[in-house]
N, C-alpha and C positions, 0 to 999 in steps of 0.2 A: 901225210894228210890230217886232221883231228873234222871230226863230222859232230854235230852240234844240231840237235833237234831243238826247235821253234811252235813253238805253241798258246793263246788264249782261248781267253774269255769264254769257259765251257761252263760257264750261266748254270751249275743245277743240273748238266745232261751226264749222268755215269757212264748209259751206255753206251755214247762219242767219245770219253774217256774212256773208258776200259780198251775200246778199240782201236785209239790213236796209242797209248802205249802199248797194249799186243805189239802194235805191227812195230816198234820205235824198240824192244824188246830184242824182237826178231833178228835187227839189223846191228850194222858196229857201230850206235854212236856213239859217243867219250863225255858230250855231255846235253844233258835235258833243262832248257830253260822254257816256265810258262808265266804268260804276259801278265796274268792277273787276271780278278772277274772271275773265280771259280766259285762265287753264292752271289744270289739273289737271278732272277726273273723261273728258271728250270726248278723243277720239283724235289732235287734231291742234292744241295747247296751244302749240307754239313758229309753227306756220302762221297762226293770229289773234292773236300777237302780234303778229308781221311786220307784218301784214295792221294792226290796231292803229295801229303806230308809221308805218307813210307813210302815213299821210292826214290828218293834223293835227285830231286828236283831241284834246283834253284829256283823259287819260287818273289815272281816280283808281284809289288801290289800294284792294284788297280783299281780302279773308283769306289767299287762295291767293297773292296777290303776297304777301303779308307771308311766310306761311311760306318761301317761298322765299329772299328778303333775309336770316331770320333764324332761317328755323329753327323744324323745328313742336312743339319746346318749346315755342314761347311760347301755346298752346294744347293744355292741357292736358285736353281731350276726345276729342288724339288717340292711342285708345287699344291698335288692334289692330294685328299686325305687316302683317297686310294693306295695311291706310291706308298707314303708314309707306314701305311698298314702293313703294305709287304713288308717293308724294312723291319718293320717291328717284328713279326711274320720270319726273317732268316733271322734276327739277334735271337729270339725265343729258341732257337735251333740248336746256336753255336756253345760253348762254354770255355769258363779257363782257361782252358790250355789251348783248343784255337786261338784265343784271345794273346796267350800267350808266345805261340808259334807264329801269331802275324807279325807282334812290333817285332822280331827279332830281324822282318823280313826285307830285304832295300824296294828302293822304288825302283830304282833304273844298275844294270848297270855295265860297264865298261870292256873292251880286251882288246888287246893293244896286236893283234899279231897276223898282221895280213900285208906287209911291205910298210912297218910302223905307224900305220892308220890305226886309229881309233875306231872300233864296231859299234856302237849306243844299241841296248838291247831295252824297253821300255816300255808300261802299260801304252803310253802316248805320249806327245809332244809335251814338254814338260817346260813350264812358264817360270815358275818358281817354286825349285826342291823343297823350298824352309815353309809353303806356304801349308795349310790340312789340307787343302783342296787344289795343286801344284799343276795341274793340266792348262794347258792351253786351252781353251773355246774357240776352235773355227772348225770348218767340214773340208774337209781338204778335197773333198771335190767341187767344191767350188771356189778354190783358195787357191793360186796357182804360187802366190809370194812365199805360203805356208810350205809348199814342196822343197824352198829349193833357200829354206833358212838357216838348213846348221850343215849345208853340203861343207861349206869350209871345216867346221871344226871335225865332222867324222867322215870316214871313208863310205858308212851304212848304216841308216837304222832302222832298225829291225822295231815294230810298234804293231798293238792290235788297238782295242776302245770300238775303233768303226767296225762294224758289224761284217758289213763289206769286203771283201777280198779286193780292192780297185788294185788298179794296173794306172800306169802312170799316164795310159792311153785314154782313161775314162775322162780324163779330167781337158775339160776348154783351156787348152794354152801352153796342152805340156802332148812333145809329140817323140816316140819313140826314145821317153826317156830324157829330153831335150828339150828343155824353155824353148820356147819358137820364136819370141825376138833377141832372142841374148843369146842363143845356145847354150844356157849353160846348164850342166848334168845334175837330176835331179838326185836323190840318193837314202830314196825314204820306203819299204818295201813292208805293205800294209799286210799283216802274217791273217786279216782277219777273225771270225769270231768259228770255232771250232761244234759249240755247242750249239749255237741261236741259227739249225740248217732249217729249213722248209720242203727236206726229203732225206732219205735215207743217207745220205751223205754226207763226211767232213772230211775235216784236212788239218794236215800241218805244214812247218816250212824244213825241206832238211839246209846245213849252209854244211859248204864242208870248203875249209882254208889248207890252201898249202903253197903250191906257185901263183896259184892263182883261186880264187873267186869265182865259188859253183854255188846259186840259190834252184833249189828243188821244192814247188809247191807239191806233195804226194797228197792225193785223195786216197779215200778207202769208204767202205759200209761200214754201218754201224747198224746194232738190232734199233729198230724204229720202229718195231711192234713192243717191244717190250718198255721201251721210253712210253710211249704213245699211255700202254698200259698203267704205267706210273702216275702221268700227267693225269688219265682221268682217275685213278683212284685219290688221289689226296686232291683235299681241295683246301687250298691260299689264297690268302689277299690277291686281286688284281687279276686274275688267271685267265679267265677269258680275252679280258685282252690283251694278255702276253702271248696266250696260245696264237695269236691269230696276227699280232706282230713280228714277234719272233721265233713263232714257228711253224707258222704259213697254215696254224688248223682252227677246224672252231673243237670248241670241248662238246661231250656230250654230258 
């Protein structure tokens, strides 16, 4: 039996990251996979990146790491000056060692350890791996076809990016893992954001591979009081909007 811990989108929430890593280390995991977006949004992007770098974690690139490496121009959805100022702030906190580390990280990772079938880990569904912005522009909650697009290529796909940990039952046209009109099984597991939470709970996913595959979402508390104190003590661009929509709070 091989046990893999999977999480992503920590987004500068150091306390949530510390809680997840402490829980993972207390259990017998063989591998830890981070699905990207350590930086941006939250108040401690540098500290989160450093902690991930120093804990023997397979780090896959998210869109926010790609913004840092190649510039926000790769995503034409970034239009507002407040957003641009936020990414400039994040960039100012990181250094050349961070850049060199991220340049060596992969966009995706595959395993072929379950009945000869591939398992894919990536920040999100990949449209063109050679593009500077490689991810598909699709909202999974509103697109049944996207859930089924890669089901013949991979046994299971683990992704982040969409911060809400949707299940198939949250999507119109999909019921209990099956697309209602064709009966085709979906194979996507959305890990959800471990950092952008609106209460004191975070989560990660446990994958166990052996004669069978077992996937479990593990919820645990983190020190939200310390997180909020840090958030309120650091001024950075777009914080008021970010705090409301990403963390469910109004900044003082």
